[in-house]
N, CA, C and O atoms as a printed pandas DataFrame, in Angstrom:
     atom_number atom_name residue_name chain_id  residue_number  x_coord  y_coord  z_coord
0              1         N          MET        A               1  -24.506   44.332   44.502
1              2        CA          MET        A               1  -25.659   44.285   43.621
2              3         C          MET        A               1  -26.897   43.947   44.463
3              4         O          MET        A               1  -26.824   43.148   45.396
4              5         N          ARG        A               2  -28.004   44.552   44.126
5              6        CA          ARG        A               2  -29.260   44.348   44.848
6              7         C          ARG        A               2  -29.835   42.960   44.554
7              8         O          ARG        A               2  -29.788   42.489   43.417
8              9         N          LEU        A               3  -30.375   42.313   45.586
9             10        CA          LEU        A               3  -31.031   41.019   45.433
10            11         C          LEU        A               3  -32.531   41.195   45.541
11            12         O          LEU        A               3  -33.014   41.966   46.370
12            13         N          SER        A               4  -33.266   40.482   44.707
13            14        CA          SER        A               4  -34.723   40.434   44.855
14            15         C          SER        A               4  -35.111   38.962   44.957
15            16         O          SER        A               4  -34.649   38.121   44.185
16            17         N          LEU        A               5  -35.972   38.675   45.932
17            18        CA          LEU        A               5  -36.395   37.298   46.173
18            19         C          LEU        A               5  -37.774   37.068   45.576
19            20         O          LEU        A               5  -38.707   37.840   45.797
20            21         N          ARG        A               6  -37.876   36.006   44.829
21            22        CA          ARG        A               6  -39.184   35.610   44.339
22            23         C          ARG        A               6  -39.971   34.997   45.493
23            24         O          ARG        A               6  -39.395   34.556   46.487
24            25         N          GLN        A               7  -41.268   34.975   45.350
25            26        CA          GLN        A               7  -42.128   34.441   46.403
26            27         C          GLN        A               7  -41.755   32.996   46.728
27            28         O          GLN        A               7  -41.788   32.598   47.892
28            29         N          ARG        A               8  -41.402   32.211   45.714
29            30        CA          ARG        A               8  -41.029   30.812   45.944
30            31         C          ARG        A               8  -39.820   30.732   46.868
31            32         O          ARG        A               8  -39.778   29.880   47.756
32            33         N          ALA        A               9  -38.842   31.603   46.672
33            34        CA          ALA        A               9  -37.648   31.604   47.522
34            35         C          ALA        A               9  -38.010   31.963   48.959
35            36         O          ALA        A               9  -37.505   31.351   49.900
36            37         N          GLU        A              10  -38.882   32.952   49.130
37            38        CA          GLU        A              10  -39.311   33.337   50.473
38            39         C          GLU        A              10  -40.030   32.186   51.166
39            40         O          GLU        A              10  -39.806   31.939   52.351
40            41         N          LEU        A              11  -40.893   31.480   50.436
41            42        CA          LEU        A              11  -41.605   30.330   51.001
42            43         C          LEU        A              11  -40.633   29.215   51.365
43            44         O          LEU        A              11  -40.767   28.592   52.418
44            45         N          ASP        A              12  -39.656   28.963   50.498
45            46        CA          ASP        A              12  -38.647   27.940   50.789
46            47         C          ASP        A              12  -37.941   28.251   52.104
47            48         O          ASP        A              12  -37.804   27.378   52.961
48            49         N          ILE        A              13  -37.498   29.485   52.260
49            50        CA          ILE        A              13  -36.766   29.882   53.464
50            51         C          ILE        A              13  -37.647   29.725   54.703
51            52         O          ILE        A              13  -37.196   29.202   55.722
52            53         N          ASP        A              14  -38.895   30.171   54.620
53            54        CA          ASP        A              14  -39.814   30.047   55.754
54            55         C          ASP        A              14  -40.041   28.594   56.150
55            56         O          ASP        A              14  -40.044   28.264   57.336
56            57         N          GLU        A              15  -40.232   27.720   55.154
57            58        CA          GLU        A              15  -40.486   26.302   55.427
58            59         C          GLU        A              15  -39.270   25.624   56.068
59            60         O          GLU        A              15  -39.404   24.870   57.032
60            61         N          VAL        A              16  -38.099   25.900   55.523
61            62        CA          VAL        A              16  -36.886   25.276   56.053
62            63         C          VAL        A              16  -36.592   25.804   57.459
63            64         O          VAL        A              16  -36.216   25.034   58.343
64            65         N          TYR        A              17  -36.760   27.101   57.669
65            66        CA          TYR        A              17  -36.575   27.682   58.997
66            67         C          TYR        A              17  -37.473   26.970   60.017
67            68         O          TYR        A              17  -37.006   26.550   61.076
68            69         N          ALA        A              18  -38.753   26.842   59.691
69            70        CA          ALA        A              18  -39.706   26.202   60.609
70            71         C          ALA        A              18  -39.307   24.756   60.887
71            72         O          ALA        A              18  -39.401   24.295   62.025
72            73         N          TRP        A              19  -38.863   24.041   59.858
73            74        CA          TRP        A              19  -38.475   22.640   60.040
74            75         C          TRP        A              19  -37.280   22.537   60.990
75            76         O          TRP        A              19  -37.295   21.727   61.917
76            77         N          TYR        A              20  -36.248   23.349   60.765
77            78        CA          TYR        A              20  -35.072   23.302   61.637
78            79         C          TYR        A              20  -35.399   23.744   63.064
79            80         O          TYR        A              20  -34.897   23.155   64.022
80            81         N          GLU        A              21  -36.228   24.766   63.214
81            82        CA          GLU        A              21  -36.606   25.221   64.557
82            83         C          GLU        A              21  -37.386   24.136   65.298
83            84         O          GLU        A              21  -37.263   24.006   66.515
84            85         N          SER        A              22  -38.190   23.355   64.569
85            86        CA          SER        A              22  -38.956   22.283   65.213
86            87         C          SER        A              22  -38.054   21.144   65.670
87            88         O          SER        A              22  -38.424   20.378   66.560
88            89         N          ARG        A              23  -36.891   21.029   65.077
89            90        CA          ARG        A              23  -35.945   19.971   65.452
90            91         C          ARG        A              23  -35.114   20.383   66.661
91            92         O          ARG        A              23  -34.871   19.582   67.564
92            93         N          ARG        A              24  -34.675   21.662   66.667
93            94        CA          ARG        A              24  -33.880   22.167   67.790
94            95         C          ARG        A              24  -33.958   23.687   67.810
95            96         O          ARG        A              24  -33.697   24.348   66.804
96            97         N          SER        A              25  -34.312   24.219   68.937
97            98        CA          SER        A              25  -34.426   25.662   69.088
98            99         C          SER        A              25  -33.086   26.325   68.738
99           100         O          SER        A              25  -32.033   25.924   69.233
100          101         N          GLY        A              26  -33.148   27.328   67.892
101          102        CA          GLY        A              26  -31.949   28.049   67.483
102          103         C          GLY        A              26  -31.362   27.562   66.171
103          104         O          GLY        A              26  -30.603   28.283   65.524
104          105         N          LEU        A              27  -31.709   26.343   65.774
105          106        CA          LEU        A              27  -31.156   25.814   64.522
106          107         C          LEU        A              27  -31.740   26.544   63.310
107          108         O          LEU        A              27  -31.050   26.744   62.310
108          109         N          GLY        A              28  -32.998   26.937   63.401
109          110        CA          GLY        A              28  -33.603   27.717   62.327
110          111         C          GLY        A              28  -32.923   29.068   62.183
111          112         O          GLY        A              28  -32.723   29.557   61.070
112          113         N          GLU        A              29  -32.566   29.671   63.317
113          114        CA          GLU        A              29  -31.847   30.950   63.283
114          115         C          GLU        A              29  -30.476   30.786   62.635
115          116         O          GLU        A              29  -30.031   31.658   61.890
116          117         N          ALA        A              30  -29.811   29.675   62.916
117          118        CA          ALA        A              30  -28.509   29.400   62.292
118          119         C          ALA        A              30  -28.680   29.244   60.779
119          120         O          ALA        A              30  -27.835   29.696   60.005
120          121         N          PHE        A              31  -29.774   28.605   60.363
121          122        CA          PHE        A              31  -30.059   28.472   58.937
122          123         C          PHE        A              31  -30.227   29.852   58.302
123          124         O          PHE        A              31  -29.674   30.116   57.234
124          125         N          LEU        A              32  -30.991   30.735   58.960
125          126        CA          LEU        A              32  -31.194   32.083   58.422
126          127         C          LEU        A              32  -29.882   32.855   58.321
127          128         O          LEU        A              32  -29.674   33.596   57.361
128          129         N          ARG        A              33  -29.005   32.691   59.292
129          130        CA          ARG        A              33  -27.693   33.359   59.225
130          131         C          ARG        A              33  -26.891   32.848   58.026
131          132         O          ARG        A              33  -26.206   33.620   57.354
132          133         N          SER        A              34  -26.981   31.555   57.766
133          134        CA          SER        A              34  -26.282   30.981   56.625
134          135         C          SER        A              34  -26.848   31.530   55.306
135          136         O          SER        A              34  -26.098   31.837   54.380
136          137         N          VAL        A              35  -28.168   31.648   55.238
137          138        CA          VAL        A              35  -28.809   32.218   54.048
138          139         C          VAL        A              35  -28.372   33.672   53.866
139          140         O          VAL        A              35  -28.021   34.087   52.761
140          141         N          ASP        A              36  -28.397   34.438   54.950
141          142        CA          ASP        A              36  -27.992   35.851   54.877
142          143         C          ASP        A              36  -26.536   35.996   54.426
143          144         O          ASP        A              36  -26.219   36.876   53.626
144          145         N          ALA        A              37  -25.656   35.136   54.934
145          146        CA          ALA        A              37  -24.246   35.182   54.529
146          147         C          ALA        A              37  -24.108   34.867   53.038
147          148         O          ALA        A              37  -23.317   35.493   52.334
148          149         N          SER        A              38  -24.877   33.903   52.572
149          150        CA          SER        A              38  -24.844   33.555   51.150
150          151         C          SER        A              38  -25.353   34.718   50.305
151          152         O          SER        A              38  -24.765   35.043   49.274
152          153         N          PHE        A              39  -26.451   35.348   50.741
153          154        CA          PHE        A              39  -26.981   36.499   50.009
154          155         C          PHE        A              39  -25.952   37.628   49.945
155          156         O          PHE        A              39  -25.792   38.267   48.905
156          157         N          ALA        A              40  -25.262   37.869   51.049
157          158        CA          ALA        A              40  -24.259   38.934   51.075
158          159         C          ALA        A              40  -23.146   38.642   50.075
159          160         O          ALA        A              40  -22.711   39.533   49.346
160          161         N          ARG        A              41  -22.691   37.401   50.043
161          162        CA          ARG        A              41  -21.615   37.053   49.110
162          163         C          ARG        A              41  -22.084   37.146   47.661
163          164         O          ARG        A              41  -21.360   37.638   46.795
164          165         N          ILE        A              42  -23.301   36.670   47.406
165          166        CA          ILE        A              42  -23.858   36.764   46.055
166          167         C          ILE        A              42  -23.976   38.236   45.642
167          168         O          ILE        A              42  -23.674   38.589   44.502
168          169         N          GLY        A              43  -24.412   39.082   46.561
169          170        CA          GLY        A              43  -24.543   40.505   46.262
170          171         C          GLY        A              43  -23.218   41.164   45.931
171          172         O          GLY        A              43  -23.150   42.052   45.081
172          173         N          ARG        A              44  -22.146   40.716   46.619
173          174        CA          ARG        A              44  -20.811   41.286   46.369
174          175         C          ARG        A              44  -20.179   40.738   45.096
175          176         O          ARG        A              44  -19.556   41.472   44.330
176          177         N          GLU        A              45  -20.348   39.441   44.885
177          178        CA          GLU        A              45  -19.700   38.760   43.750
178          179         C          GLU        A              45  -20.697   37.812   43.078
179          180         O          GLU        A              45  -20.567   36.597   43.221
180          181         N          PRO        A              46  -21.675   38.326   42.361
181          182        CA          PRO        A              46  -22.754   37.484   41.841
182          183         C          PRO        A              46  -22.321   36.402   40.855
183          184         O          PRO        A              46  -23.023   35.406   40.684
184          185         N          GLU        A              47  -21.191   36.586   40.216
185          186        CA          GLU        A              47  -20.772   35.598   39.216
186          187         C          GLU        A              47  -19.755   34.600   39.759
187          188         O          GLU        A              47  -19.160   33.845   38.990
188          189         N          ILE        A              48  -19.548   34.589   41.075
189          190        CA          ILE        A              48  -18.562   33.692   41.668
190          191         C          ILE        A              48  -19.007   32.218   41.624
191          192         O          ILE        A              48  -18.173   31.316   41.538
192          193         N          TYR        A              49  -20.298   31.988   41.682
193          194        CA          TYR        A              49  -20.811   30.615   41.692
194          195         C          TYR        A              49  -21.093   30.139   40.283
195          196         O          TYR        A              49  -21.438   30.941   39.414
196          197         N          PRO        A              50  -20.952   28.838   40.042
197          198        CA          PRO        A              50  -21.103   28.327   38.677
198          199         C          PRO        A              50  -22.558   28.301   38.201
199          200         O          PRO        A              50  -23.502   28.259   38.989
200          201         N          VAL        A              51  -22.687   28.329   36.892
201          202        CA          VAL        A              51  -24.000   28.173   36.268
202          203         C          VAL        A              51  -24.379   26.709   36.389
203          204         O          VAL        A              51  -23.619   25.822   36.001
204          205         N          GLN        A              52  -25.571   26.466   36.934
205          206        CA          GLN        A              52  -26.076   25.103   37.097
206          207         C          GLN        A              52  -26.864   24.696   35.855
207          208         O          GLN        A              52  -26.584   23.667   35.239
208          209         N          HIS        A              53  -27.836   25.503   35.500
209          210        CA          HIS        A              53  -28.665   25.324   34.302
210          211         C          HIS        A              53  -28.816   26.712   33.707
211          212         O          HIS        A              53  -29.521   27.555   34.261
212          213         N          ASP        A              54  -28.165   26.952   32.593
213          214        CA          ASP        A              54  -28.111   28.280   31.998
214          215         C          ASP        A              54  -29.482   28.938   31.987
215          216         O          ASP        A              54  -30.416   28.367   31.424
216          217         N          PRO        A              55  -29.642   30.097   32.576
217          218        CA          PRO        A              55  -28.685   31.012   33.183
218          219         C          PRO        A              55  -28.649   30.931   34.715
219          220         O          PRO        A              55  -28.117   31.828   35.369
220          221         N          VAL        A              56  -29.210   29.867   35.283
221          222        CA          VAL        A              56  -29.369   29.750   36.741
222          223         C          VAL        A              56  -28.060   29.313   37.398
223          224         O          VAL        A              56  -27.438   28.333   36.989
224          225         N          ARG        A              57  -27.659   30.061   38.422
225          226        CA          ARG        A              57  -26.465   29.741   39.208
226          227         C          ARG        A              57  -26.873   29.103   40.528
227          228         O          ARG        A              57  -27.996   29.280   41.000
228          229         N          ARG        A              58  -25.936   28.355   41.118
229          230        CA          ARG        A              58  -26.193   27.645   42.368
230          231         C          ARG        A              58  -25.112   27.990   43.380
231          232         O          ARG        A              58  -23.922   27.812   43.120
232          233         N          ALA        A              59  -25.550   28.498   44.562
233          234        CA          ALA        A              59  -24.631   28.847   45.648
234          235         C          ALA        A              59  -24.959   27.969   46.854
235          236         O          ALA        A              59  -25.988   28.177   47.497
236          237         N          PRO        A              60  -24.107   26.993   47.174
237          238        CA          PRO        A              60  -24.384   26.127   48.334
238          239         C          PRO        A              60  -24.243   26.902   49.642
239          240         O          PRO        A              60  -23.382   27.771   49.780
240          241         N          LEU        A              61  -25.106   26.568   50.592
241          242        CA          LEU        A              61  -25.036   27.187   51.919
242          243         C          LEU        A              61  -23.979   26.493   52.761
243          244         O          LEU        A              61  -23.719   25.301   52.602
244          245         N          HIS        A              62  -23.379   27.254   53.652
245          246        CA          HIS        A              62  -22.426   26.703   54.619
246          247         C          HIS        A              62  -23.213   26.006   55.720
247          248         O          HIS        A              62  -24.167   26.566   56.259
248          249         N          ARG        A              63  -22.808   24.772   56.055
249          250        CA          ARG        A              63  -23.349   23.996   57.176
250          251         C          ARG        A              63  -24.687   23.322   56.908
251          252         O          ARG        A              63  -25.032   22.384   57.627
252          253         N          PHE        A              64  -25.441   23.739   55.937
253          254        CA          PHE        A              64  -26.761   23.176   55.661
254          255         C          PHE        A              64  -26.794   22.634   54.235
255          256         O          PHE        A              64  -26.160   23.195   53.341
256          257         N          PRO        A              65  -27.542   21.529   54.016
257          258        CA          PRO        A              65  -27.567   20.913   52.684
258          259         C          PRO        A              65  -28.544   21.594   51.722
259          260         O          PRO        A              65  -29.362   20.937   51.079
260          261         N          TYR        A              66  -28.444   22.900   51.640
261          262        CA          TYR        A              66  -29.313   23.686   50.768
262          263         C          TYR        A              66  -28.464   24.587   49.885
263          264         O          TYR        A              66  -27.312   24.894   50.192
264          265         N          SER        A              67  -29.067   25.000   48.783
265          266        CA          SER        A              67  -28.398   25.921   47.863
266          267         C          SER        A              67  -29.350   27.029   47.465
267          268         O          SER        A              67  -30.567   26.845   47.421
268          269         N          VAL        A              68  -28.768   28.188   47.174
269          270        CA          VAL        A              68  -29.522   29.324   46.649
270          271         C          VAL        A              68  -29.394   29.268   45.128
271          272         O          VAL        A              68  -28.288   29.221   44.590
272          273         N          PHE        A              69  -30.523   29.274   44.451
273          274        CA          PHE        A              69  -30.544   29.288   42.990
274          275         C          PHE        A              69  -30.945   30.692   42.551
275          276         O          PHE        A              69  -31.946   31.237   43.014
276          277         N          TYR        A              70  -30.149   31.270   41.648
277          278        CA          TYR        A              70  -30.369   32.666   41.277
278          279         C          TYR        A              70  -29.902   32.942   39.861
279          280         O          TYR        A              70  -29.171   32.159   39.255
280          281         N          VAL        A              71  -30.350   34.084   39.355
281          282        CA          VAL        A              71  -29.976   34.548   38.017
282          283         C          VAL        A              71  -29.434   35.972   38.156
283          284         O          VAL        A              71  -30.027   36.806   38.840
284          285         N          VAL        A              72  -28.322   36.236   37.510
285          286        CA          VAL        A              72  -27.745   37.584   37.494
286          287         C          VAL        A              72  -28.391   38.361   36.349
287          288         O          VAL        A              72  -28.285   37.987   35.181
288          289         N          ARG        A              73  -29.055   39.444   36.713
289          290        CA          ARG        A              73  -29.670   40.330   35.726
290          291         C          ARG        A              73  -28.753   41.540   35.530
291          292         O          ARG        A              73  -27.729   41.655   36.203
292          293         N          SER        A              74  -29.106   42.422   34.633
293          294        CA          SER        A              74  -28.257   43.592   34.378
294          295         C          SER        A              74  -28.194   44.533   35.576
295          296         O          SER        A              74  -27.163   45.164   35.809
296          297         N          ASP        A              75  -29.287   44.638   36.344
297          298        CA          ASP        A              75  -29.324   45.599   37.439
298          299         C          ASP        A              75  -29.597   44.992   38.818
299          300         O          ASP        A              75  -29.641   45.719   39.810
300          301         N          HIS        A              76  -29.782   43.670   38.894
301          302        CA          HIS        A              76  -30.031   43.018   40.179
302          303         C          HIS        A              76  -29.805   41.517   40.061
303          304         O          HIS        A              76  -29.588   40.982   38.973
304          305         N          VAL        A              77  -29.864   40.854   41.210
305          306        CA          VAL        A              77  -29.804   39.390   41.260
306          307         C          VAL        A              77  -31.199   38.899   41.617
307          308         O          VAL        A              77  -31.792   39.354   42.595
308          309         N          ASP        A              78  -31.713   37.985   40.835
309          310        CA          ASP        A              78  -33.054   37.438   41.008
310          311         C          ASP        A              78  -32.918   36.073   41.707
311          312         O          ASP        A              78  -32.498   35.097   41.085
312          313         N          VAL        A              79  -33.274   36.006   42.998
313          314        CA          VAL        A              79  -33.185   34.747   43.756
314          315         C          VAL        A              79  -34.457   33.947   43.473
315          316         O          VAL        A              79  -35.564   34.378   43.798
316          317         N          LEU        A              80  -34.279   32.780   42.864
317          318        CA          LEU        A              80  -35.409   31.966   42.434
318          319         C          LEU        A              80  -35.898   31.016   43.514
319          320         O          LEU        A              80  -37.103   30.836   43.686
320          321         N          ALA        A              81  -34.957   30.402   44.252
321          322        CA          ALA        A              81  -35.338   29.379   45.230
322          323         C          ALA        A              81  -34.178   29.093   46.176
323          324         O          ALA        A              81  -33.021   29.398   45.888
324          325         N          VAL        A              82  -34.523   28.503   47.300
325          326        CA          VAL        A              82  -33.538   27.934   48.224
326          327         C          VAL        A              82  -33.966   26.481   48.361
327          328         O          VAL        A              82  -35.013   26.179   48.933
328          329         N          TYR        A              83  -33.143   25.590   47.829
329          330        CA          TYR        A              83  -33.576   24.217   47.597
330          331         C          TYR        A              83  -32.589   23.220   48.183
331          332         O          TYR        A              83  -31.381   23.459   48.182
332          333         N          HIS        A              84  -33.108   22.098   48.684
333          334        CA          HIS        A              84  -32.272   21.045   49.262
334          335         C          HIS        A              84  -31.351   20.470   48.194
335          336         O          HIS        A              84  -31.796   20.139   47.095
336          337         N          SER        A              85  -30.094   20.354   48.512
337          338        CA          SER        A              85  -29.090   19.941   47.526
338          339         C          SER        A              85  -29.195   18.480   47.104
339          340         O          SER        A              85  -28.688   18.110   46.045
340          341         N          ARG        A              86  -29.831   17.659   47.897
341          342        CA          ARG        A              86  -29.935   16.245   47.533
342          343         C          ARG        A              86  -31.215   15.903   46.793
343          344         O          ARG        A              86  -31.385   14.779   46.320
344          345         N          ARG        A              87  -32.099   16.854   46.694
345          346        CA          ARG        A              87  -33.325   16.627   45.937
346          347         C          ARG        A              87  -33.059   16.878   44.468
347          348         O          ARG        A              87  -32.182   17.656   44.092
348          349         N          ARG        A              88  -33.830   16.206   43.660
349          350        CA          ARG        A              88  -33.722   16.447   42.225
350          351         C          ARG        A              88  -34.210   17.865   41.955
351          352         O          ARG        A              88  -35.339   18.207   42.306
352          353         N          PRO        A              89  -33.375   18.691   41.336
353          354        CA          PRO        A              89  -33.777   20.091   41.134
354          355         C          PRO        A              89  -35.027   20.227   40.283
355          356         O          PRO        A              89  -35.193   19.543   39.274
356          357         N          ARG        A              90  -35.889   21.115   40.707
357          358        CA          ARG        A              90  -37.071   21.397   39.907
358          359         C          ARG        A              90  -36.688   22.432   38.850
359          360         O          ARG        A              90  -35.631   23.058   38.934
360          361         N          ARG        A              91  -37.529   22.596   37.892
361          362        CA          ARG        A              91  -37.291   23.604   36.861
362          363         C          ARG        A              91  -37.620   24.975   37.430
363          364         O          ARG        A              91  -38.675   25.171   38.035
364          365         N          PHE        A              92  -36.730   25.901   37.237
365          366        CA          PHE        A              92  -36.936   27.247   37.712
366          367         C          PHE        A              92  -37.267   28.146   36.543
367          368         O          PHE        A              92  -36.627   28.079   35.493
368          369         N          GLU        A              93  -38.263   28.983   36.726
369          370        CA          GLU        A              93  -38.582   29.999   35.730
370          371         C          GLU        A              93  -37.549   31.103   35.847
371          372         O          GLU        A              93  -37.590   31.893   36.790
372          373         N          ALA        A              94  -36.636   31.165   34.916
373          374        CA          ALA        A              94  -35.577   32.170   34.961
374          375         C          ALA        A              94  -36.048   33.383   34.218
375          376         O          ALA        A              94  -35.318   34.369   34.121
């Protein structure tokens, strides 16, 4: 299934990438690989992850304390945000 990223999700990814790269060269790239792997799995099996707040689903990233928040639509997956798992979740416009 096709994924579409909202601007907020793109900004989240850019900010987290920059933060990890500033801590250690290559760590931001590892974060991006983890995000890409999560997107691939969501695209193949969009309903595999549980609903966090109806209709928003949460897919935790491997190795990083972040999750992809998304909604399954009839013809695509709408990625709302990539958010730190220990932060209090903000309200997402689904």
